[in-house]
C-alpha positions as CSV (number, residue, x, y, z in Angstrom):
1,M,197.1,202.2,7.6
2,K,197.6,205.8,6.8
3,S,198.7,206.7,10.3
4,K,202.0,204.6,9.7
5,Q,202.6,206.7,6.7
6,H,202.3,210.1,8.7
7,K,204.6,209.5,11.6
8,N,205.4,213.3,11.5
9,R,201.8,214.1,12.4
10,I,202.0,212.8,15.9
11,I,202.4,216.3,17.3
12,F,198.8,216.9,16.0
13,Q,197.4,213.4,16.7
14,I,198.3,213.5,20.4
15,P,196.3,216.7,21.3
16,V,193.1,215.5,19.6
17,M,193.1,212.1,21.3
18,P,190.9,213.4,24.1
19,V,188.3,214.4,21.5
20,I,188.4,211.1,19.9
21,Y,188.2,209.2,23.1
22,S,185.5,211.3,24.6
23,L,183.1,209.9,22.0
24,I,183.1,206.7,24.1
25,I,180.7,208.3,26.5
26,V,178.2,209.1,23.7
27,I,178.6,205.8,21.9
28,V,178.0,203.8,25.0
29,A,174.9,205.8,25.9
30,L,173.7,205.3,22.2
31,D,174.4,201.6,22.4
32,I,172.5,201.2,25.6
33,W,169.6,203.4,24.5
34,V,169.3,201.7,21.1
35,E,169.5,198.3,22.5
36,V,166.5,199.0,24.7
37,Y,164.6,200.6,21.7
38,H,165.6,197.4,19.6
39,R,164.4,195.0,22.4
40,V,161.1,196.8,23.2
41,C,160.1,198.3,19.9
42,F,161.0,195.3,17.5
43,W,159.1,193.0,19.8
44,A,156.0,195.4,19.6
45,Y,156.3,195.7,15.8
46,G,157.0,192.0,15.2
47,I,160.3,192.7,13.5
48,P,163.1,190.1,13.8
49,Y,165.9,191.0,16.1
50,V,169.3,192.2,14.6
51,K,172.1,190.0,15.8
52,R,174.5,192.2,17.6
53,S,177.4,189.8,17.2
54,E,177.2,190.2,13.3
55,Y,178.2,193.8,13.7
56,I,180.4,194.4,16.7
57,K,183.7,192.5,16.4
58,I,186.6,193.2,18.8
59,D,189.5,190.9,18.1
60,R,192.4,192.7,16.7
61,H,193.7,193.4,20.1
62,K,194.9,189.8,20.1
63,L,197.5,190.5,17.4
64,S,200.9,190.0,19.0
65,Y,202.6,192.4,16.6
66,L,200.6,195.3,17.9
67,D,201.9,197.4,20.8
68,G,199.6,198.3,23.7
69,F,198.4,201.6,22.4
70,E,197.6,200.0,19.0
71,K,195.6,197.3,20.6
72,L,193.6,199.9,22.6
73,N,192.9,201.8,19.3
74,C,191.8,198.6,17.5
75,M,189.5,197.7,20.4
76,Y,188.0,201.3,20.3
77,C,187.6,201.2,16.7
78,G,186.0,197.7,16.5
79,Y,183.5,198.7,19.2
80,V,182.6,202.2,17.9
81,N,182.5,201.3,14.3
82,G,180.6,198.1,15.2
83,V,178.0,199.9,17.3
84,L,177.4,202.6,14.6
85,H,177.0,199.8,12.0
86,Y,174.6,198.0,14.3
87,V,172.6,201.1,15.1
88,S,172.4,201.9,11.4
89,T,171.0,198.5,10.6
90,I,168.4,198.8,13.4
91,A,167.4,202.1,11.9
92,G,167.2,200.7,8.6
93,E,164.9,197.9,9.7
94,T,162.7,200.5,11.4
95,E,162.7,202.5,8.3
96,K,161.7,199.5,6.3
97,Y,158.8,198.8,8.7
98,W,157.5,202.4,8.9
99,C,158.4,204.2,5.5
100,G,159.4,202.1,2.6
101,I,159.4,205.1,0.2
102,K,162.7,206.2,-1.6
103,H,163.9,209.7,-1.4
104,Q,163.7,212.2,-4.0
105,N,166.4,211.7,-6.7
106,D,169.6,213.6,-5.7
107,P,173.0,212.3,-7.1
108,R,174.7,213.7,-4.0
109,F,172.6,211.4,-1.7
110,H,174.1,207.9,-0.9
111,A,171.0,205.8,-0.4
112,P,171.5,202.9,2.0
113,S,171.2,199.6,0.4
114,H,167.8,198.6,2.0
115,H,166.3,201.4,0.0
116,K,166.6,199.5,-3.2
117,D,163.3,197.7,-2.4
118,F,161.5,200.9,-1.5
119,L,158.6,202.5,-3.5
120,E,159.6,205.2,-5.9
121,Y,159.4,208.8,-4.5
122,G,156.0,210.3,-5.7
123,D,154.6,206.9,-6.7
124,A,151.1,207.4,-5.2
125,E,149.5,204.5,-7.1
126,A,152.0,202.0,-5.7
127,Y,151.6,203.5,-2.3
128,K,147.7,203.1,-2.5
129,K,148.1,199.4,-3.3
130,L,149.9,198.6,0.0
């Protein structure tokens, strides 16, 4: 935890807390909207549902050695990072269903792991065989 190594940065960390915590509004809205999409569209496409419990885990607040503020931060991070991972997985499953073609080679691009089974960019013959 780098924050423990930079205790002198607290004068900068406190003023930006409203910015960090304001994201909860966007994340909750995203969570609700993507869940509606997930349940409606995956049913229509015949795509198996993604198990939410495998992505969102809120448990570190139970650690007795954390103070109240640390527990709150851990709950926030568990939820926000979990939702974003869950949403990314749902987007990936959608991408696999609709567009299984890799992007053009670019060493700066970090392709998601689900792209490994996609068709090569520009492989028209393989695409026509689908």
